[in-house]
Every structure is written in structure tokens, then in C-alpha cells.
C-alpha positions in Angstrom: 0.5 -60.0 -5.3 3.0 -57.3 -6.0 1.7 -53.9 -7.3 1.9 -53.4 -11.0 4.4 -50.7 -11.8 2.9 -47.5 -13.2 3.7 -46.7 -16.8 5.6 -43.4 -17.2 3.5 -40.7 -18.8 3.9 -39.6 -22.4 7.5 -38.4 -22.9 8.3 -34.8 -23.4 6.8 -33.5 -26.6 8.7 -31.1 -28.8 7.0 -27.8 -28.3 9.6 -25.4 -29.6 12.1 -25.5 -32.5 15.8 -25.7 -32.0 16.2 -23.0 -34.6 14.9 -21.9 -38.0 16.1 -23.2 -41.4 14.0 -20.8 -43.5 15.3 -17.2 -43.3 11.9 -15.5 -43.1 9.4 -15.4 -40.2 6.1 -17.1 -41.3 4.2 -16.7 -38.0 2.0 -14.0 -39.5 0.4 -16.6 -41.8 -0.7 -18.9 -38.9 -4.6 -18.9 -38.7 -6.2 -18.2 -35.4 -8.8 -21.0 -35.8 -7.2 -24.0 -37.6 -9.7 -26.8 -38.5 -9.6 -29.7 -36.1 -7.3 -28.0 -33.5 -8.8 -28.5 -30.1 -8.8 -26.6 -26.8 -10.4 -28.2 -23.7 -12.4 -25.1 -22.9 -13.3 -23.8 -26.4 -14.3 -27.2 -27.7 -17.0 -27.6 -25.1 -20.5 -27.8 -26.7 -23.5 -25.8 -25.6 -26.2 -27.4 -23.5 -29.9 -26.9 -24.0 -29.8 -24.2 -21.2 -27.4 -22.2 -23.3 -24.4 -22.9 -21.0 -21.3 -24.6 -22.2 -20.4 -28.1 -21.0 -17.9 -27.8 -18.2 -15.3 -30.2 -19.5 -12.6 -28.5 -17.5 -14.5 -28.9 -14.3 -15.2 -32.5 -15.1 -11.5 -33.1 -15.8 -10.4 -31.5 -12.5 -12.7 -33.9 -10.6 -12.0 -36.9 -12.7 -8.2 -36.7 -12.9 -7.5 -38.1 -9.4 -9.7 -41.1 -10.3 -7.8 -41.7 -13.5 -4.3 -42.0 -12.0 -4.0 -45.7 -12.8 -2.3 -47.4 -15.8 -2.2 -44.0 -17.7 -6.0 -43.7 -17.7 -5.6 -40.0 -17.4 -3.6 -39.5 -20.6 -5.8 -42.2 -22.3 -9.0 -40.4 -21.4 -7.7 -37.0 -22.7 -6.6 -38.5 -26.0 -9.8 -40.5 -26.4 -11.6 -37.2 -25.8 -9.8 -35.7 -28.8 -10.7 -38.7 -30.9 -14.3 -38.5 -29.9 -14.4 -34.8 -30.8 -13.1 -35.7 -34.3 -15.7 -38.4 -34.7 -18.5 -36.0 -33.6 -17.4 -33.6 -36.3 -17.6 -36.5 -38.8 -20.9 -37.7 -37.5 -23.0 -34.5 -36.8 -26.1 -36.5 -35.9 -24.3 -37.4 -32.6 -24.9 -35.2 -29.5 -21.5 -34.0 -28.2 -23.2 -32.9 -24.9 -23.5 -36.7 -24.3 -20.4 -38.0 -26.1 -17.6 -35.8 -24.7 -18.4 -36.1 -21.0 -19.0 -39.8 -21.5 -15.6 -40.5 -23.0 -13.8 -38.2 -20.6 -15.3 -40.0 -17.6 -15.6 -43.5 -19.0 -12.7 -45.1 -17.1 -13.0 -43.4 -13.7 -14.5 -46.6 -12.3 -11.1 -48.3 -12.4 -10.3 -46.2 -9.3 -12.5 -48.7 -7.4 -10.6 -51.8 -8.6 -7.4 -52.8 -6.7 -4.4 -51.5 -8.7 -2.7 -54.9 -8.8 -5.8 -56.4 -10.5 -6.4 -53.8 -13.1 -4.3 -55.3 -15.9 -5.5 -58.8 -15.1 -9.0 -57.6 -15.9 -8.1 -56.6 -19.5 -5.3 -59.0 -20.4 -5.5 -61.0 -23.6 -6.8 -64.5 -23.1 -9.9 -63.9 -21.1 -9.2 -61.3 -18.5 -11.5 -60.7 -15.5 -15.0 -59.9 -16.8 -16.2 -59.3 -13.2 -13.7 -56.5 -12.7 -14.6 -55.0 -16.1 -18.2 -54.9 -15.0 -17.2 -53.4 -11.6 -15.4 -50.5 -13.2 -18.4 -49.9 -15.5 -20.9 -49.9 -12.7 -18.8 -47.8 -10.4 -17.8 -45.5 -13.2 -21.5 -44.7 -13.9 -22.1 -44.0 -10.3 -19.1 -41.7 -10.0 -19.9 -40.0 -13.2 -23.4 -39.1 -12.0 -21.9 -37.3 -9.0 -19.3 -35.4 -11.1 -21.9 -34.4 -13.7 -24.4 -33.2 -11.2 -21.6 -31.3 -9.4 -20.7 -29.3 -12.5 -24.3 -28.6 -13.4 -24.6 -30.8 -16.5 -28.0 -31.2 -18.3 -30.0 -33.8 -16.2 -31.4 -35.6 -19.2 -27.9 -36.0 -20.6 -26.6 -37.3 -17.3 -28.7 -40.5 -17.5 -27.7 -41.1 -21.1 -24.0 -40.7 -20.2 -24.3 -43.0 -17.2 -26.0 -45.7 -19.4 -23.1 -45.5 -21.9 -20.4 -45.7 -19.2 -22.3 -48.7 -17.7 -21.4 -51.1 -20.4 -18.9 -49.3 -22.5 -16.5 -52.3 -22.5 -18.7 -55.3 -21.8 -21.7 -54.5 -24.1 -21.2 -55.8 -27.6 -23.7 -53.6 -29.2 -24.1 -49.8 -29.3 -27.1 -48.2 -27.7 -26.9 -45.1 -29.9 -24.6 -43.2 -32.2 -23.2 -41.5 -29.1 -22.4 -44.9 -27.5 -20.8 -46.0 -30.8 -18.5 -43.0 -30.8 -17.5 -43.5 -27.2 -16.7 -47.2 -27.9 -14.8 -46.3 -31.0 -12.8 -43.6 -29.4 -11.9 -45.8 -26.4 -10.6 -48.6 -28.7 -9.0 -46.4 -31.3 -6.7 -44.9 -28.7 -4.9 -48.3 -28.5 -3.4 -47.8 -32.0 -2.3 -44.2 -31.4 1.5 -43.7 -30.8 0.7 -43.1 -27.1 -1.5 -46.2 -26.9 1.2 -48.4 -28.4 3.7 -47.0 -25.9 1.5 -47.7 -22.9 0.4 -51.2 -24.0 4.0 -52.2 -24.6 4.7 -51.5 -20.9 1.6 -53.2 -19.7 2.5 -56.6 -21.2 6.2 -56.4 -21.9 5.8 -56.7 -25.7 8.0 -55.0 -28.3 6.5 -52.4 -30.6 5.7 -54.7 -33.5 4.0 -57.3 -31.2 2.0 -54.5 -29.6 0.8 -53.0 -32.8 -0.3 -56.4 -34.1 -2.1 -57.2 -30.8 -3.9 -53.8 -30.7 -4.7 -53.7 -34.4 -6.4 -57.1 -34.1 -8.5 -55.9 -31.2 -9.5 -52.6 -32.8 -10.4 -52.2 -36.5 -12.9 -55.1 -36.8 -14.5 -54.1 -33.5 -15.5 -50.5 -34.3 -19.0 -49.3 -35.1 -18.5 -46.2 -37.3 -16.8 -45.8 -40.6 -15.0 -42.6 -39.6 -13.6 -44.6 -36.6 -12.4 -47.4 -38.8 -10.7 -44.9 -41.1 -9.0 -43.1 -38.3 -7.8 -46.3 -36.7 -6.4 -47.6 -40.0 -4.5 -44.3 -40.4 -2.9 -44.6 -37.0 -2.0 -48.3 -37.7 -0.4 -47.3 -41.0 1.7 -44.5 -39.5 2.8 -46.8 -36.6 3.7 -49.5 -39.1 5.9 -47.1 -41.2 7.8 -45.9 -38.1 9.0 -49.5 -37.6 10.2 -50.1 -41.2 14.0 -50.3 -41.4 13.8 -47.8 -44.3 12.4 -45.3 -41.7 14.4 -46.2 -38.6 17.7 -45.9 -40.4 17.1 -42.4 -41.7 19.4 -39.7 -40.6 17.8 -36.6 -39.3 19.3 -33.2 -38.5 
């Protein structure tokens, strides 16, 4: 079987303006801490021992294991979604949630690359490979978490979440529910739609319909459903002819 071509990473994001339409400089009015804006280091929660969770160290160890079918970008964006859901659901423990979502897909590194998409394709997929990536992901996560000095009690909770995050149809806890919702909700983000289009050779409208049908009614939390509906609505509007024919400077 020929190897599945890798999907190109997220295209270059506009980081700087081409100019300034308004004559005055407004930069003095930009707050230092805007609500909801995340930084991988600063967002790290504090563990029971008083130390911050080493999300950066986890990422550095996990990134080589996520270099398949855009799992690296997927995991980072799902981490952002999970942080937003933790803020909306303060009863959840981010010391468990954030490492679990960042590491949830590292087990795909143990599945042959040309079989990865067959495992998750609509129409049945390969449940055996899905389970393999969950079991291996839990094993690899234990090693990474131990290596960065993560709270031992949290490690076992994280491993239990990863070992079943796709195949298990119920949530073990609010933390598990947030991990599941963050993983699925990514599919209806602009990046998720771009990636899934390339996986299955579908156009944008087909991809949005497919992903929406596999997300909203399969989420566990109301904030997750609200977030997913928002992404779906924005993606829908970007395909309207009234939007695509607009002229922009």
C-alpha cells in the first residue's frame, strides 16, 4: 500500500498589518492580559506540590510522536479548546485535562503511517488500530509525564483518559468529558476542516457536513456544544456566495 501523503501544515497566518488605515497609534490601549488569550508556558496550571505543569516540556517530548496527519497542530489547537472549556467548567482539574489533551494522540506514532486514515475513515474504520493508538498512547504518556515530574496521582488519571479517549462511549469524569469534547470540536475549526478535506478528498462543504454530523451530537458538555456550533456557523458563512464574492482591500 502506498504511503498516505502528509497534509501541509496550517498556511501562513497573517501576523503583521500591511499598513494602518487609522491615523493614530492605538497600541497604548492594548491590555497586557486579555481574557482568553493563551501562552503555552503561562497557561500551565499549578500542581499540588506548588510547581507549574511543564506543558512546554511535554510538548517538546510529544512533538516527534505527533508528526503524522497533522496530529501536532491538532493537539495544540485541541489544547487551546480544552483550556477554554476548563475556564467554563471550573470543577474540572486542568492538571489532568491539559496534559491529557496534549498527549492524547501520541499513540498514533505506533501505527503504520499508511494505515492511520483507514483507522478513522467514515464507514467503519479500523477499531483495532484505534485501540492500539489508545493503549500505546497511555504507555508513552506515562513515560513523558514521569520524565517532566508530573504529579503521580494525576499521571494515572491522565493515562486512563487517553486509554479510551476515542473508543469509550461514556466519560469517566468531567476531565475525560473535556478531553473528548476538545478532541472532537477541533474537527469543525477552520484548521480541522482544512485537514479533513485533504484526508478524504472532499470539498469544503462536504467536509463541514461530515464533521458537523460527527461532532455536535456526540459532545458531553454544554460549553463544548456551544463552541462547536459557533465554529460550524462561522465555517458555514465563509462558504456563502454573499461572503466569497465580497471584495476586500
